[in-house]
N, C-alpha and C positions, 0 to 999 in steps of 0.2 A: 504494499499499500504506499501512498505517497509520504505517510508519515515515518515510515521506517527507512532508515539509511544506515547499512553497516551494523545492524544489530542495536541501533539507538532509535528509541521511539519519542518523538516530540508530542508530549501529552497535549499541548495546545492545539496542534494540527489535527490530532485525533478528534478532539472536541469540535474543531472548526469545521472539519469535513463530513461529519456525520449528522444525520438528523437526530432530534431528541428522541430517547426511546423511554420506555415506561420506568426504567430505573432513575433516570433524571428527573422525569416528571414527579416521581414519588418524592424525591428529595426537596423539590420546590414546593409541593404540596405540604410536606410535613413542616417545612420552615413557615410556610403561609399560616398554618394552624397556630403556630407560636405567635405570630404577628397579630392573628385575629384575636387571640386571648389578650395580648398586650393592650390591644385597642379597647377591648371591653373592660379590662381592669383599670387602666389609666382613666377613662372617663367615667367609671362608675361612682366615683366620689362626687362628680356633678350632678348625676342623676339623683342620688341620694341626699344631696345637700339640704334641700328643704325639709326632709324628714329628720335628718341629724340635727338641723337647726332647732326644731321643736324639741326633740328629745334632750339635747344638752343646753337648751336655752341660750344659743349662740347669738352674739351681736353680728351685723353684716361684716364689721372689720375683722372678725375672727375666722371668716371663711377663707380669706386669702391665704394665711398660713396653713390651712387644712389643705387647700389645693396645691400650694407649692411644696408641701412636705414630701409627697410621693414623687413629685417632678424633681425635687433636690436630690432625693435618694437615686433617681434614675440617672441623673447627671453624674453622680458619684460613681454609680454602677457602670456606665459607659466608659468613663475615665479608667476604671480599674480592669474591666473585663476585656477591653479591647487589646491592650498589650498582652494580657494572659493568653487570649486566642492566638495571637501571632506567636506565642512561645510553646503552647502546649496542644495547639489544635483547636478546632471548632466545636467538636461533638461533646466532650466532657463538660467544658465550661457552659455550653448551652443547656445541657440537662441540669447542671447544677442551678443555673439561674431560673430556669422554670420552676423547679421544686421549690426554690427559695421564695418567689413571689407568690406562688400557690399558697405556700404555708401561711405567710403573713396575711393574705387576703382573707383566708379562713379564720385567722385570730381576730380579725376586725368584728366578727359576729358577736364576740363576748366582751368587747370593751364596756367600760363603765365610766369612762371620763373623757374629757376633752384632750387631756395630755396623752392618754393611751391611744386615741384616735390618731394624734400627729405622729406618735411613735410607729404604729403599724403602717401608716401610709408611707412613711420614710423608709421603713425596712423593706416593705413590698417593693418600692420603688428601685432599690438596689438591684434586685433581680430582674425587674422590667427593663432597666437601662442596660444591664450587662448582656441580656439576650439579643438585643438588636444587631450589634456589630457581628455576632456569630452568625445569624441566620442570612444577614445580607452577604457576607463574605462567602459563605458555604453556597448560596445560591449563585452568586457570580461565578464561582470556581468550577461550577458543573455544567455550564452552558457555553456555547461558542460566543466569540466576540460580537457577531452581528445579532445575536439573540439576547445579549446581556441586558440591554435597556429594557427590552420587553419583559423578561423574566423578573428583573427587580422590581420593575413597576407593578407587575401582577402580584408579586410577593408583598410589596407595601400596600396594595389595594386592600389587602385583607385587614390592615390596621383600621382604616375609617369603617370597613365593613364590620369589624367587631364592635366599633362605637355605634354603628347603626343598629346592630342587633340589640346592643345594651339599651339603647334609647327606646326602641320599640318594646322590647321585653320589659324593661323597668316600668313602663307606663301601666303594664299589667301586674308585674310582679309586686311592686310596693304596695298598691291599694289591696291586693289579695293576700299576700303573704308577708308583708313588712319589709322595711329596708334591708334587713338581714339577708333575705333571700338572695338579694343581688351579689352580695359577696360570698355566699355559699356556692353559687353558679360559678363565679369568678375564680374560686379556689379549687373546686373539685375537677373542673374540666382541663385545667392546666396539669394537674397531677395525672391525669389519664393521658394526656398528651406527652408528658414526660416518659412515660411507661413505652409509649410507641416509639419515641426517639431512641430510648436505650435499646429496644429490640431490632429496630429497622434502619436507622440512621447511620451512614457510613461517614467516616473521616474524610476531609477535603482531599481528593487525589493530588490536586495541585500543590496543597500545603505539604503532603508527604513527600512529593517529588522534590519541592524546592528545598526542603530540609534535608533531602539526601538520607533518610532513615525509613525504617519500617518497609523495606522492599517487598516482603510477602504480603503485607497488607495491600500495598500499591498493586500487586500483581492480581490479588483477588477482586480488587474493584475493577481493573482494567478488564478483566473477563467479563463483567456485567456491562461494560461499555463497548468494548470490541473483543469478541471471544477469539478472533483470528489472530490476535497479537501474540507472538511467542513468549512464553513464560520466562525464557532466559533472557529476553531483552533488556537492555538499560533504558530508563526513562529520563527525560529532561523537560524542563519548561523554559521556553525562550521569552524572557521579559527582563525589564530593567533590574539590575542588581541593587540590593539595599545593603549598605554598610552601617555598622553600629547598631544602636537600639532603635526599634520602629518609632518610638516617640520622638527621639532626636532626629530621625530622618524627615520627620514632617517639616523641618526648617533647614535641612541640608540640601546641597545640590539644587540651589535655586528654587526650592519648593516653598520657602517661606510666604512670598506673596500670593501663590495659589491657595495654600492652606488658610491664610487670613481671609481671603476672599470667600472662600468656602464657609468658613466659620460665620462670617457676617450673614451670608444668605441663610444658613441653618438657623441662627439665632432669630431673625426676623420672622421667617415663616412658621417656625414652631412656637414663637411667642404669640403670633396672632391666632394660630389655631387653639392653642391652650386657653386664651381668653374667651374665645367663641364658645368652645365645649364646655368649660368650666363655670363661666359666668352667665351665660345666656339664660339658663333655667331661672336663676335668681333675679336677673335683670327684667326677665319677661314678667315676673311677678309685680314689679314696679308699674308695669303697663297694664296691669289688671288680668293677666292671663293665668291660668292654673299651672301647678307644678307638672301635672300629666301632659298639658299642651307644650310646655317648655321642653319636656323630654322627647315629644313627637318632633318638635321643630329641630332639636338637635340630631334626632334620627334622619330628618330629611337633609340636613347639612352634611351629615356622614354618607348618606346615599350618594350625594354629589361628589363628595371627596373620593369615595371609592370608584365612581365612574371616571373621574378626572385622573386619578392615579393609575388605573388600569389602562386608560387610553394614552397616557403620556409617554409609554414605552414606544408605542408605534409612531407618535408624533416626532420623538426625538430621533428616531432612526430614519424618518422620511425627510424632515426639515432641519434648518439650522437650530441646534438644541438650545443655543444661548438666546436666540431671538424668541423662540417658543416659550422659554421659562421667564424671560424679561417681561412679556406680555402677561403671562399667567400671574406673576406677582402683582403687577399693577391692577389688572382687571379684578382679581380676587379681593384686593383691598378696596377698590372703588365700590364694589357691590355692597360692601358693609354699610356704607352711608345710608342708603335708603331703608335699609332693614330697621333702623331706629325710629323711623317714622311710620311704620305700617302696623302698629299695635292694634288698630281697628280692623285690619284686614289680614288675619293670620294665614288665610290660604295663599294670598299673594306673598306674604313674608315667607311661607314655606318654599314657594317656587324661586324667590330670589335667594334663599339660603341653598338651595339645591345648586343654583348656578354658582354661587360664591364658593361652595365646597368643591365644585368641579374645578375651578381655577386654582384655588389653594391646594388642593390634592395633587394636581399636576406639578405645582410648584415644589411641594415637599417631596413627592416621589422622584421628580427629575433632579432635584438637588442630591438626593442619595445616590441615583445613578451616576451623576457626575462624580461623586466622590469615590464610588466603587471602581470607576473606570480610570480615574486619575492615578490611584495608588496601586503599586504591584503587590503580588501575593503576600510576601513576608511582612508587608506593613499594611495590608488592606483592612484588616479588622481594626487596627489602631487608627488609621485614617478615617475610616467610617464611624468608628466608636467615639473618636474625639470630636469630629464634626457633629455627630449626634449629641455629644455631651454638651456642646455649645447651643445646640437646639434646646436641649433640656433646661440649660441656664436660661434661655429666653422663656421657656415655659414657666420657670420659677418666678422670674422677675415679672413677667406680664401680669400674672393674675395678682401679684403683690401691688403693682401700681394701679391696676383696675380697682382693686380693694380700696386703696387710698383715694382714688377718685370718687368712688361711690360714697365712702365715709365722709367726704367733704361736701357731698350734697349734689354731686354732678349725676346726671342720668346716663341712659345708655347711648345717647347721641354723641356727646364729647368723647366717650370711651371709644366708640367705633370710628369716629373721625380720626382720632390719634392713631388707630391701627392702620387706617387707610393711608396715611402719612408715612408710616414706618414701612409699608410695603414698596414705596418708591425706593428707599434705601436698599432693600433686598434686590430689586430690579437692577439698580446701578451695579451693585456687586456682581451679579451673574453676567451682565454685559461686559464689565470690566475684565472678568475671568477669562473670556475669549482671547484677548490680546495677550493677557499674561501667559496663558498656556503656549500660545504660539512663540512668544519671545523666550520662554523657558526651553522649548524644543531647538529653536535656533542656537541658543547659548550651549546646550549639551551637544549639538552636532559639532559645533566649533571646538569645544574642549576635547571631544572624542577624536577629531581630526588632527 
């Protein structure tokens, strides 16, 4: 076959030259299951906020720390687990992170105080944040380069899909079975998912080959991808080499401007998404809408986000990805403005939230795709993980700022207008990234010459 030369198999060419098979689709599906539960769990606190406010007699200003506790934990988890995945592989850290956030989601059911609620959300967040770089790296490393945008986009579409399922199911679960039922579902299903991962998920083949160890495991995986490849062949992965620690490599070899621009984009888009999903149910109550209506509206937003995220992979592969994402950032932010003034028209508000979710979903999914494509295998989890950590940082800061704005007497209008202005910054970062990447490629070609 074309990938074999003198007993050496180029793993990248094997993946690029063959269509996806059931083995690879199963890997993407298992990763997407984790992303779905991540979306469900991350947004569950927003759905249950009105009930928790009544139970613990919380002031509006106290909701900000509750929302941000889990996101702060996710930020720390992404910072910690990204380098771990680049050191020890993707599978074991992913299973650990999934079990971790499942356990502390279940513990939330028995809390008796505001302080315990904060602690549970933070600890669950550690696992949620740590799982994301593992699944993004694993998915990107089992598909061809031309399918990578689509695969990662489909994977990340499961995150808003989980939020959509959470919004629609919470509208039924909370009135029928109480707020605890949301956390029971959010804890039991990930434990079942962790069992599936332990039994069926393989380690990343690209990672094993790039690390030049565990040859027997690489052979076993290759047989599922390309059974005709000789077992005695040597494997290699052709891509840019990484020297030193993965975290340090983010700023070496002219990568610093690229990394900082990606971090800016991550920060902005995830900050906007966090404020929308976490604060909208409570802000809707200021407009006279019920908690159930607020949950359904967030479900509509997540439906749009799932559609936009799933679609962005095909769009990025067909059109200039930087132009597509630049438009998605600005359009998603602009659509927030009319939402603040549609309280008397919930059906129209739902339609606008779907459109807003489509653009912001494309923006978030596309930014993850860019990060996964920018960094090579031995630093991919760190690159994606630390980018996501900056996104989680935005998710922490955004709800706190929104909480301070609400506590000062501002309504949903100024809050959403501020988010729309922030989206312009994200668009500028993405558009600037195009020229920065081109400049880095030219510099690297000169240095290699």
